[in-house]
N, C-alpha and C positions, 0 to 999 in steps of 0.2 A: 635505218641501221639497226641491227640486232643488238640485244643486251651484251652478248659475247663480244662482238666487235667493239662496242663502246667501251666495255670493260678493258679490253686490250690496249684500246687507244689511251685510256686513262692510266693504265700502268705504264705504258711507254712514256706518256708526259711526266708522269711522277718521277720516273727514273732520270729523264732528261733534267728535271729540276734538282736532282740529287736528294730527293727525299725518301725517307723510310716509310713503310706503312705505318709504324708507330707515330711518326712525326704528322703524317696526314690525318690519322685518326684523331689526334689531339687538336688539330686545327679545325677539323670538321664536326667535332664531338660526336664522333661515330665510334664503334669499337673496331679494334684491328680485325676482328673476325668479319665484320660487315664489309671493310675496305677489301680485304682479301678475296671474300666471296664475290664481291662486285667485280673485281678485276678479272677473277676467273670465269665470270659469267654464270656462277652458280647461285647467286642471289635472285630469287624469284620476285621479290617485291622490295622496292625502296621508295620511300616517300619522295614526292616531286620536290619539296624544298630541301630535302637531304641531298638528293641527286644534284639539284642546282647548285647548292653550296660546294658540294665536291667538285663538280666540273669547273665552276667558277674559280676556285682556289689553284685549279690547274691551268687555268686560262682557256679552257674550252667552254662550249655552250650547247644548249639544245637547239638553237636556232636552225641550224642545217638539218638536223635529225628530224625535227617536226615537219619541216618544209618537205623533206624527201618523202616522208610517210604519207603526208596528205597528197602529194602528187602521184604516188602510187595508187591511191584509193580513187582518184578521179572524181573528187567530190563535186566540181562544178559540172562535169558531164552527167553524174547521177541526179543533180539538181535539174538540169535541163530535161532529163527523161521524165522526171516527176512533173515539172512544169508543162510538158506537152501532152500529158494524159488527157484524153478526150477533146483535144483542140485541133482544129483543122490547121490553123497557123502554128508552125513549128518554130520555137525559140532556138536560136542557135547558141553555141557555147560563147562566141564573141559577144553577141548581144546581152547574155547574161552577165558576162564580165563588165561590159560597159554600163549596165543597169545598176549592178551591185556597187561599182567604184565610184560611178559619177551621178547616179539617179537619173540618167536619160534612158527612158523606156519608149520605144517606138508604139504609137497608138494602137496598131494592130496586134501588138504582143502584151498589152496591158492585162488582159485576162490570164495569160500565162503567169505573169509575174505575181499577180494577185493570188492565184492558185498556189504558187510556190510559198508566198509569205504567210498564208493562212495556217 
């Protein structure tokens, strides 16, 4: 999700809660300008902790945002490509998922995993 969409979502939620920008600014210890710019998508940088506090007070979270972002980047797929460089035996996405989540590595793919973890 882009900063603009996230800002619009935060503004909408603030209004649902009947809060003014001034009230939210006091609760989050941010300036009213920061809150306003954040809601309009005009704030280029905001610290992680500050953003987390702001969204937390509004009952929102970064959880879905970060998961969606990671899925778009296809991190596991990229990792399998890296693990398969120079190896005849190709590690699949599912094999990597199992190896990382449960520690079960097929013997014939152990070189791929070692390469990835180095």
